[in-house]
PDB file as gemmi writes it, atoms N, CA and C in Angstrom:
CRYST1    1.000    1.000    1.000  90.00  90.00  90.00 P 1                      
ATOM      1  N   MET A   1     358.716 114.158 145.683  1.00  0.00           N  
ATOM      2  CA  MET A   1     357.435 114.397 145.443  1.00  0.00           C  
ATOM      3  C   MET A   1     356.427 113.959 146.290  1.00  0.00           C  
ATOM      4  N   SER A   2     355.513 114.842 147.219  1.00  0.00           N  
ATOM      5  CA  SER A   2     354.676 114.213 148.287  1.00  0.00           C  
ATOM      6  C   SER A   2     353.520 113.366 147.784  1.00  0.00           C  
ATOM      7  N   MET A   3     352.796 112.609 148.635  1.00  0.00           N  
ATOM      8  CA  MET A   3     351.853 111.724 148.098  1.00  0.00           C  
ATOM      9  C   MET A   3     350.844 112.660 147.639  1.00  0.00           C  
ATOM     10  N   GLU A   4     350.314 113.770 148.218  1.00  0.00           N  
ATOM     11  CA  GLU A   4     349.371 114.838 147.680  1.00  0.00           C  
ATOM     12  C   GLU A   4     349.779 115.107 146.338  1.00  0.00           C  
ATOM     13  N   GLN A   5     351.048 115.550 146.134  1.00  0.00           N  
ATOM     14  CA  GLN A   5     351.516 115.851 144.484  1.00  0.00           C  
ATOM     15  C   GLN A   5     351.414 114.621 143.942  1.00  0.00           C  
ATOM     16  N   ARG A   6     351.767 113.460 144.122  1.00  0.00           N  
ATOM     17  CA  ARG A   6     351.548 112.345 143.218  1.00  0.00           C  
ATOM     18  C   ARG A   6     349.997 112.090 142.851  1.00  0.00           C  
ATOM     19  N   LEU A   7     349.202 112.399 143.797  1.00  0.00           N  
ATOM     20  CA  LEU A   7     347.820 111.994 143.473  1.00  0.00           C  
ATOM     21  C   LEU A   7     347.064 113.127 142.687  1.00  0.00           C  
ATOM     22  N   GLN A   8     347.676 114.374 142.843  1.00  0.00           N  
ATOM     23  CA  GLN A   8     347.071 115.464 141.993  1.00  0.00           C  
ATOM     24  C   GLN A   8     347.778 115.285 140.466  1.00  0.00           C  
ATOM     25  N   HIS A   9     348.823 114.754 140.444  1.00  0.00           N  
ATOM     26  CA  HIS A   9     349.395 114.516 139.006  1.00  0.00           C  
ATOM     27  C   HIS A   9     348.881 113.625 138.325  1.00  0.00           C  
ATOM     28  N   ALA A  10     348.439 112.345 139.153  1.00  0.00           N  
ATOM     29  CA  ALA A  10     347.800 111.343 138.706  1.00  0.00           C  
ATOM     30  C   ALA A  10     346.293 111.702 138.171  1.00  0.00           C  
ATOM     31  N   ALA A  11     345.772 112.592 138.998  1.00  0.00           N  
ATOM     32  CA  ALA A  11     344.244 113.117 138.732  1.00  0.00           C  
ATOM     33  C   ALA A  11     344.546 113.924 137.273  1.00  0.00           C  
ATOM     34  N   ARG A  12     345.395 114.750 137.239  1.00  0.00           N  
ATOM     35  CA  ARG A  12     345.540 115.475 136.086  1.00  0.00           C  
ATOM     36  C   ARG A  12     345.752 114.604 134.787  1.00  0.00           C  
ATOM     37  N   ALA A  13     346.571 113.620 134.828  1.00  0.00           N  
ATOM     38  CA  ALA A  13     346.884 112.834 133.861  1.00  0.00           C  
ATOM     39  C   ALA A  13     345.463 111.860 133.388  1.00  0.00           C  
ATOM     40  N   GLY A  14     344.654 111.390 134.436  1.00  0.00           N  
ATOM     41  CA  GLY A  14     343.512 110.577 134.229  1.00  0.00           C  
ATOM     42  C   GLY A  14     342.525 111.523 133.484  1.00  0.00           C  
ATOM     43  N   LEU A  15     342.394 112.965 134.013  1.00  0.00           N  
ATOM     44  CA  LEU A  15     341.600 113.936 133.200  1.00  0.00           C  
ATOM     45  C   LEU A  15     341.944 114.189 131.895  1.00  0.00           C  
ATOM     46  N   ALA A  16     343.086 114.230 131.666  1.00  0.00           N  
ATOM     47  CA  ALA A  16     343.756 114.832 130.216  1.00  0.00           C  
ATOM     48  C   ALA A  16     343.470 113.496 129.375  1.00  0.00           C  
ATOM     49  N   SER A  17     343.618 112.417 129.563  1.00  0.00           N  
ATOM     50  CA  SER A  17     343.381 111.149 128.880  1.00  0.00           C  
ATOM     51  C   SER A  17     342.135 110.796 128.600  1.00  0.00           C  
ATOM     52  N   GLY A  18     341.098 111.196 129.677  1.00  0.00           N  
ATOM     53  CA  GLY A  18     339.734 110.935 129.499  1.00  0.00           C  
ATOM     54  C   GLY A  18     339.419 109.685 130.261  1.00  0.00           C  
ATOM     55  N   ARG A  19     340.481 109.145 130.987  1.00  0.00           N  
ATOM     56  CA  ARG A  19     340.188 107.951 131.768  1.00  0.00           C  
ATOM     57  C   ARG A  19     339.275 108.317 133.099  1.00  0.00           C  
ATOM     58  N   LEU A  20     339.330 109.419 133.547  1.00  0.00           N  
ATOM     59  CA  LEU A  20     338.368 109.795 134.552  1.00  0.00           C  
ATOM     60  C   LEU A  20     337.750 111.231 133.904  1.00  0.00           C  
ATOM     61  N   PRO A  21     336.424 111.243 134.350  1.00  0.00           N  
ATOM     62  CA  PRO A  21     335.479 112.454 133.850  1.00  0.00           C  
ATOM     63  C   PRO A  21     335.814 113.515 134.367  1.00  0.00           C  
ATOM     64  N   ARG A  22     335.409 114.620 133.890  1.00  0.00           N  
ATOM     65  CA  ARG A  22     335.859 116.039 134.659  1.00  0.00           C  
ATOM     66  C   ARG A  22     334.514 116.466 134.957  1.00  0.00           C  
ATOM     67  N   VAL A  23     333.892 115.782 136.064  1.00  0.00           N  
ATOM     68  CA  VAL A  23     332.710 116.125 136.881  1.00  0.00           C  
ATOM     69  C   VAL A  23     332.608 116.325 138.319  1.00  0.00           C  
ATOM     70  N   GLN A  24     331.945 117.144 138.865  1.00  0.00           N  
ATOM     71  CA  GLN A  24     331.929 117.091 140.250  1.00  0.00           C  
ATOM     72  C   GLN A  24     331.026 116.140 140.794  1.00  0.00           C  
ATOM     73  N   SER A  25     331.311 115.368 141.891  1.00  0.00           N  
ATOM     74  CA  SER A  25     330.548 114.151 142.291  1.00  0.00           C  
ATOM     75  C   SER A  25     329.077 114.758 142.747  1.00  0.00           C  
ATOM     76  N   GLN A  26     328.288 114.092 142.324  1.00  0.00           N  
ATOM     77  CA  GLN A  26     326.733 114.473 142.600  1.00  0.00           C  
ATOM     78  C   GLN A  26     326.175 113.431 143.459  1.00  0.00           C  
ATOM     79  N   CYS A  27     326.684 112.152 143.430  1.00  0.00           N  
ATOM     80  CA  CYS A  27     326.148 111.197 144.174  1.00  0.00           C  
ATOM     81  C   CYS A  27     327.104 110.106 144.588  1.00  0.00           C  
ATOM     82  N   ILE A  28     327.548 110.111 145.949  1.00  0.00           N  
ATOM     83  CA  ILE A  28     328.675 109.377 146.315  1.00  0.00           C  
ATOM     84  C   ILE A  28     328.253 108.031 147.270  1.00  0.00           C  
ATOM     85  N   TRP A  29     328.649 106.917 146.926  1.00  0.00           N  
ATOM     86  CA  TRP A  29     328.255 106.034 148.131  1.00  0.00           C  
ATOM     87  C   TRP A  29     329.680 105.509 148.724  1.00  0.00           C  
ATOM     88  N   GLY A  30     329.520 105.400 149.909  1.00  0.00           N  
ATOM     89  CA  GLY A  30     330.576 105.049 150.876  1.00  0.00           C  
ATOM     90  C   GLY A  30     330.548 103.680 151.602  1.00  0.00           C  
ATOM     91  N   GLY A  31     331.538 103.130 151.912  1.00  0.00           N  
ATOM     92  CA  GLY A  31     331.571 102.146 152.735  1.00  0.00           C  
ATOM     93  C   GLY A  31     332.957 101.539 152.952  1.00  0.00           C  
ATOM     94  N   TYR A  32     333.285 100.414 153.471  1.00  0.00           N  
ATOM     95  CA  TYR A  32     334.512  99.724 153.665  1.00  0.00           C  
ATOM     96  C   TYR A  32     334.955  99.217 152.280  1.00  0.00           C  
ATOM     97  N   GLY A  33     336.151  99.161 151.916  1.00  0.00           N  
ATOM     98  CA  GLY A  33     336.544  98.648 150.583  1.00  0.00           C  
ATOM     99  C   GLY A  33     336.339  97.129 150.520  1.00  0.00           C  
ATOM    100  N   ARG A  34     336.402  96.749 149.216  1.00  0.00           N  
ATOM    101  CA  ARG A  34     336.319  95.190 149.104  1.00  0.00           C  
ATOM    102  C   ARG A  34     337.211  94.612 148.270  1.00  0.00           C  
ATOM    103  N   GLY A  35     338.393  95.448 148.305  1.00  0.00           N  
ATOM    104  CA  GLY A  35     339.738  94.924 147.405  1.00  0.00           C  
ATOM    105  C   GLY A  35     339.524  95.491 145.818  1.00  0.00           C  
ATOM    106  N   ASP A  36     338.452  96.200 145.632  1.00  0.00           N  
ATOM    107  CA  ASP A  36     338.504  96.864 144.246  1.00  0.00           C  
ATOM    108  C   ASP A  36     339.632  97.844 144.091  1.00  0.00           C  
ATOM    109  N   VAL A  37     339.988  97.781 142.684  1.00  0.00           N  
ATOM    110  CA  VAL A  37     341.088  98.810 142.539  1.00  0.00           C  
ATOM    111  C   VAL A  37     340.694 100.385 142.402  1.00  0.00           C  
ATOM    112  N   CYS A  38     341.406 101.170 143.050  1.00  0.00           N  
ATOM    113  CA  CYS A  38     341.119 102.717 143.021  1.00  0.00           C  
ATOM    114  C   CYS A  38     341.102 103.165 141.619  1.00  0.00           C  
ATOM    115  N   SER A  39     340.212 104.014 141.306  1.00  0.00           N  
ATOM    116  CA  SER A  39     340.439 104.475 139.889  1.00  0.00           C  
ATOM    117  C   SER A  39     341.180 105.535 139.748  1.00  0.00           C  
ATOM    118  N   LEU A  40     341.895 106.100 140.824  1.00  0.00           N  
ATOM    119  CA  LEU A  40     342.944 106.839 140.641  1.00  0.00           C  
ATOM    120  C   LEU A  40     344.418 106.422 140.719  1.00  0.00           C  
ATOM    121  N   CYS A  41     344.612 105.830 141.835  1.00  0.00           N  
ATOM    122  CA  CYS A  41     345.968 105.497 142.236  1.00  0.00           C  
ATOM    123  C   CYS A  41     346.156 104.039 141.679  1.00  0.00           C  
ATOM    124  N   GLY A  42     345.096 103.232 141.490  1.00  0.00           N  
ATOM    125  CA  GLY A  42     345.318 101.746 141.005  1.00  0.00           C  
ATOM    126  C   GLY A  42     345.643 100.724 142.115  1.00  0.00           C  
ATOM    127  N   GLU A  43     345.647 101.295 143.421  1.00  0.00           N  
ATOM    128  CA  GLU A  43     346.068 100.319 144.294  1.00  0.00           C  
ATOM    129  C   GLU A  43     344.625  99.919 145.030  1.00  0.00           C  
ATOM    130  N   PRO A  44     344.462  98.696 145.670  1.00  0.00           N  
ATOM    131  CA  PRO A  44     343.342  97.967 146.102  1.00  0.00           C  
ATOM    132  C   PRO A  44     342.773  98.726 147.355  1.00  0.00           C  
ATOM    133  N   ILE A  45     341.625  99.073 147.282  1.00  0.00           N  
ATOM    134  CA  ILE A  45     340.977  99.573 148.640  1.00  0.00           C  
ATOM    135  C   ILE A  45     340.439  98.486 149.565  1.00  0.00           C  
ATOM    136  N   ARG A  46     341.412  98.246 150.516  1.00  0.00           N  
ATOM    137  CA  ARG A  46     341.090  97.194 151.434  1.00  0.00           C  
ATOM    138  C   ARG A  46     340.011  97.357 152.419  1.00  0.00           C  
ATOM    139  N   SER A  47     339.806  96.231 153.215  1.00  0.00           N  
ATOM    140  CA  SER A  47     338.522  96.319 153.898  1.00  0.00           C  
ATOM    141  C   SER A  47     338.613  97.215 155.102  1.00  0.00           C  
ATOM    142  N   HIS A  48     339.685  97.566 155.387  1.00  0.00           N  
ATOM    143  CA  HIS A  48     339.973  98.541 156.793  1.00  0.00           C  
ATOM    144  C   HIS A  48     339.798 100.002 156.224  1.00  0.00           C  
ATOM    145  N   GLU A  49     339.791 100.234 154.794  1.00  0.00           N  
ATOM    146  CA  GLU A  49     339.847 101.406 154.209  1.00  0.00           C  
ATOM    147  C   GLU A  49     338.300 101.971 153.779  1.00  0.00           C  
ATOM    148  N   VAL A  50     338.148 103.272 154.079  1.00  0.00           N  
ATOM    149  CA  VAL A  50     336.824 103.593 153.327  1.00  0.00           C  
ATOM    150  C   VAL A  50     336.784 103.698 152.011  1.00  0.00           C  
ATOM    151  N   GLU A  51     335.953 103.241 151.058  1.00  0.00           N  
ATOM    152  CA  GLU A  51     335.872 103.377 149.545  1.00  0.00           C  
ATOM    153  C   GLU A  51     334.639 104.338 149.282  1.00  0.00           C  
ATOM    154  N   PHE A  52     335.076 105.299 148.312  1.00  0.00           N  
ATOM    155  CA  PHE A  52     334.070 105.953 147.762  1.00  0.00           C  
ATOM    156  C   PHE A  52     333.729 105.717 146.310  1.00  0.00           C  
ATOM    157  N   GLU A  53     332.265 105.447 146.076  1.00  0.00           N  
ATOM    158  CA  GLU A  53     332.003 104.792 144.640  1.00  0.00           C  
ATOM    159  C   GLU A  53     331.183 106.081 144.177  1.00  0.00           C  
ATOM    160  N   VAL A  54     331.586 106.419 142.908  1.00  0.00           N  
ATOM    161  CA  VAL A  54     330.931 107.525 142.233  1.00  0.00           C  
ATOM    162  C   VAL A  54     330.324 107.094 140.920  1.00  0.00           C  
ATOM    163  N   THR A  55     329.270 107.255 140.729  1.00  0.00           N  
ATOM    164  CA  THR A  55     328.427 106.970 139.453  1.00  0.00           C  
ATOM    165  C   THR A  55     328.355 108.555 138.626  1.00  0.00           C  
ATOM    166  N   GLU A  56     328.540 108.168 137.313  1.00  0.00           N  
ATOM    167  CA  GLU A  56     328.485 109.404 136.334  1.00  0.00           C  
ATOM    168  C   GLU A  56     326.977 109.440 136.148  1.00  0.00           C  
ATOM    169  N   ALA A  57     326.474 111.011 136.118  1.00  0.00           N  
ATOM    170  CA  ALA A  57     325.250 111.308 136.166  1.00  0.00           C  
ATOM    171  C   ALA A  57     324.719 110.955 134.629  1.00  0.00           C  
ATOM    172  N   GLY A  58     323.526 110.755 134.480  1.00  0.00           N  
ATOM    173  CA  GLY A  58     322.790 110.713 133.211  1.00  0.00           C  
ATOM    174  C   GLY A  58     322.710 109.238 132.702  1.00  0.00           C  
ATOM    175  N   GLY A  59     322.886 108.418 133.713  1.00  0.00           N  
ATOM    176  CA  GLY A  59     322.583 106.955 133.332  1.00  0.00           C  
ATOM    177  C   GLY A  59     323.752 106.403 132.487  1.00  0.00           C  
ATOM    178  N   SER A  60     324.912 106.884 132.816  1.00  0.00           N  
ATOM    179  CA  SER A  60     326.024 106.279 132.010  1.00  0.00           C  
ATOM    180  C   SER A  60     325.962 104.577 131.999  1.00  0.00           C  
ATOM    181  N   THR A  61     326.580 104.152 131.055  1.00  0.00           N  
ATOM    182  CA  THR A  61     326.737 102.729 131.088  1.00  0.00           C  
ATOM    183  C   THR A  61     328.057 102.394 131.554  1.00  0.00           C  
ATOM    184  N   ARG A  62     328.922 103.310 131.924  1.00  0.00           N  
ATOM    185  CA  ARG A  62     330.344 103.137 132.172  1.00  0.00           C  
ATOM    186  C   ARG A  62     330.200 102.593 133.643  1.00  0.00           C  
ATOM    187  N   PRO A  63     331.151 101.612 134.172  1.00  0.00           N  
ATOM    188  CA  PRO A  63     331.110 101.402 135.445  1.00  0.00           C  
ATOM    189  C   PRO A  63     331.509 102.337 136.508  1.00  0.00           C  
ATOM    190  N   ALA A  64     330.778 102.129 137.889  1.00  0.00           N  
ATOM    191  CA  ALA A  64     331.160 103.146 138.763  1.00  0.00           C  
ATOM    192  C   ALA A  64     332.740 103.532 139.257  1.00  0.00           C  
ATOM    193  N   PHE A  65     333.212 104.743 139.205  1.00  0.00           N  
ATOM    194  CA  PHE A  65     334.500 104.893 139.855  1.00  0.00           C  
ATOM    195  C   PHE A  65     334.676 104.670 141.106  1.00  0.00           C  
ATOM    196  N   LYS A  66     335.645 104.030 141.769  1.00  0.00           N  
ATOM    197  CA  LYS A  66     336.110 103.855 143.128  1.00  0.00           C  
ATOM    198  C   LYS A  66     337.269 104.348 143.404  1.00  0.00           C  
ATOM    199  N   PHE A  67     337.347 105.156 144.743  1.00  0.00           N  
ATOM    200  CA  PHE A  67     338.378 105.763 145.244  1.00  0.00           C  
ATOM    201  C   PHE A  67     338.615 105.743 146.649  1.00  0.00           C  
ATOM    202  N   HIS A  68     339.833 105.831 146.973  1.00  0.00           N  
ATOM    203  CA  HIS A  68     340.213 105.930 148.510  1.00  0.00           C  
ATOM    204  C   HIS A  68     339.902 107.357 148.835  1.00  0.00           C  
ATOM    205  N   ILE A  69     339.572 107.859 149.833  1.00  0.00           N  
ATOM    206  CA  ILE A  69     339.120 109.170 150.180  1.00  0.00           C  
ATOM    207  C   ILE A  69     340.036 110.228 149.666  1.00  0.00           C  
ATOM    208  N   THR A  70     341.279 109.915 149.991  1.00  0.00           N  
ATOM    209  CA  THR A  70     342.346 111.022 149.356  1.00  0.00           C  
ATOM    210  C   THR A  70     342.282 111.076 148.136  1.00  0.00           C  
ATOM    211  N   CYS A  71     342.102 109.944 147.276  1.00  0.00           N  
ATOM    212  CA  CYS A  71     342.140 109.810 146.001  1.00  0.00           C  
ATOM    213  C   CYS A  71     340.988 110.724 145.467  1.00  0.00           C  
ATOM    214  N   HIS A  72     339.813 110.381 145.991  1.00  0.00           N  
ATOM    215  CA  HIS A  72     338.542 111.207 145.678  1.00  0.00           C  
ATOM    216  C   HIS A  72     338.786 112.591 145.646  1.00  0.00           C  
ATOM    217  N   GLU A  73     339.519 113.209 146.793  1.00  0.00           N  
ATOM    218  CA  GLU A  73     339.602 114.593 147.281  1.00  0.00           C  
ATOM    219  C   GLU A  73     340.683 115.058 146.000  1.00  0.00           C  
ATOM    220  N   ALA A  74     341.498 114.464 145.536  1.00  0.00           N  
ATOM    221  CA  ALA A  74     342.519 114.939 144.868  1.00  0.00           C  
ATOM    222  C   ALA A  74     341.963 115.134 143.348  1.00  0.00           C  
ATOM    223  N   TRP A  75     340.977 114.041 142.932  1.00  0.00           N  
ATOM    224  CA  TRP A  75     340.537 114.082 141.533  1.00  0.00           C  
ATOM    225  C   TRP A  75     339.443 115.388 141.613  1.00  0.00           C  
ATOM    226  N   GLN A  76     338.646 115.337 142.744  1.00  0.00           N  
ATOM    227  CA  GLN A  76     337.679 116.543 142.673  1.00  0.00           C  
ATOM    228  C   GLN A  76     338.428 117.928 142.689  1.00  0.00           C  
ATOM    229  N   LEU A  77     339.565 118.205 143.404  1.00  0.00           N  
ATOM    230  CA  LEU A  77     340.234 119.123 143.318  1.00  0.00           C  
ATOM    231  C   LEU A  77     340.561 119.520 142.068  1.00  0.00           C  
ATOM    232  N   GLU A  78     341.262 118.615 141.180  1.00  0.00           N  
ATOM    233  CA  GLU A  78     341.585 118.660 140.035  1.00  0.00           C  
ATOM    234  C   GLU A  78     340.479 119.096 138.830  1.00  0.00           C  
ATOM    235  N   CYS A  79     339.364 118.603 139.235  1.00  0.00           N  
ATOM    236  CA  CYS A  79     338.168 118.828 138.267  1.00  0.00           C  
ATOM    237  C   CYS A  79     337.616 120.303 138.457  1.00  0.00           C  
ATOM    238  N   ALA A  80     337.651 120.747 139.999  1.00  0.00           N  
ATOM    239  CA  ALA A  80     337.404 122.102 140.230  1.00  0.00           C  
ATOM    240  C   ALA A  80     338.407 123.145 139.565  1.00  0.00           C  
ATOM    241  N   LEU A  81     339.743 122.767 139.421  1.00  0.00           N  
ATOM    242  CA  LEU A  81     340.576 123.671 139.028  1.00  0.00           C  
ATOM    243  C   LEU A  81     340.613 123.628 137.330  1.00  0.00           C  
ATOM    244  N   GLY A  82     339.961 122.626 136.781  1.00  0.00           N  
ATOM    245  CA  GLY A  82     339.971 122.475 135.447  1.00  0.00           C  
ATOM    246  C   GLY A  82     340.126 123.363 134.372  1.00  0.00           C  
TER     247      GLY A  82                                                      
END                                                                             
């Protein structure tokens, strides 16, 4: 199974369980990682990697979701296919 397929499978599982929301990213913050764990793959986002931080619309009290670029792409693709 390719990395892309693994990420898409993880995104489908996260959406099905409710761990990840089924929304299109409206506001994304980007910067270098600080070692936080990716909301999709569970791996740390290191300082040499770009981190996308996504907050839920509507003033949710849930913490922001943080993703590697490729993980964010897989999640958004699965949201669109929904």
